[in-house]
N, C-alpha and C positions, 0 to 999 in steps of 0.2 A: 426540561429541555435536555435532550441527549447530548452528551459530550464525547468526543473522540480525541484521544491523546496518543500521538505517535512517539516512538522512541527508537533508538538504535542507529541513528544517522552518525556521520563522522567523516573523517578523512582517511582514505585508504589508497594504496598504490594500485596501479593497473594490474589486473590479474588476481587481486585480492577478493575478499568476501565480506559482506555485511548482512546482518539479519535485522530487519525492521519489524517492529511490533506496533499494534494499534489496539487500544482497549476502549471499548464503549462503556460508558457509565450512565447512570440515571435512565436506564432503559426499562420501560414499563410495557413494552410490546415486543413482538418477535422481530428479529433482525432478518431481513431477506438477503439480498445480495450485498456483498462487501467488495471493496476494490482498492487498488492503489493507482494513483495518477502521479505524474511528475511535471514540473515546469522548470525549464532551463531559462537563464537570463535572455530576454528578448524573444522568447518563443511562447507559443500557446501551451496551455496545459494539455497533456496527452495521456491516453490510457496506457497503463503498464500491464495490469492484470486484474481480473475479477474472479470472484468465486461465489456460487450460489449457496443457499442454506443446505442443500443436499450434497455440495462438494464439487459440482461441475465448474470447471475452470476455463478461462479464456486469457490469452496472452497477446501482447503486441509482438509482431514479427521480430522486432529488434531485440527482444529479450528472451524469446523462446530458446529452450535448452540451456539457459543460463540462470534464469530466475524461477523460483517456485513459490506459489501462493498457497497458504493453508489457513485453516481457521479452527478455533476451539469454540464451539457453540455454547458450551457450558460456562465458559469464561468471557463470552462476548469479545473475543480477541481474534484478530487476523494478523498473520505474519507474512513477510516477504523475504525469502532467502535469496540473496543475490550473490552469485558466484561469477568468476571470470570477468570482473568489473572492468569497464573501459572508461577512458576520459569522457566520452560522449554520454555516459550515464550520469554525469554530474548534473544535479538538479535539486530542487526542493521536492520532496516526496510527500504526497498527501494521501491519507486514507479517506474513504467515504463509506457510508452505509445507508441502505434503504430500510426504514423502520416502520413497522405497523401495517395495517390493512391498506392504508392509502399510500404506502411506500414513500413516506417523507424522507427527503435526502438530507443527510448531515455530512459535514466535512470536518476533518481535523485541522490543526493549525499548521501542520507541515513540519518536516524534519530535513535538514540539509545533508545531502550526500555529495561529497567531493572526491573525485578519483584523479589522482595525479599520474602523469605519464613518466 
């Protein structure tokens, strides 16, 4: 069973930066797309950014030009560099990954990001 473990969340002031990381373990097949989603209290989980195995990226409009997604295929790791953070970025951030030929979807347990004003 593939496991995804996020790290790097925390409390930061508005305008600050955080770097989230997600490591996939117990992987016996290729990892296809990976991504970051977030869920704020009382809201639905929403897309933040995705990246394919070849490096193509996609971002939510709300984070474009502030967040950067990257991955290290050799280490089965995906990162999310978050700059110019705003209070509305406060949420639990989850990474996911599509693994193998049938693209089975796995989720991490989430990491809390809190941005104070």
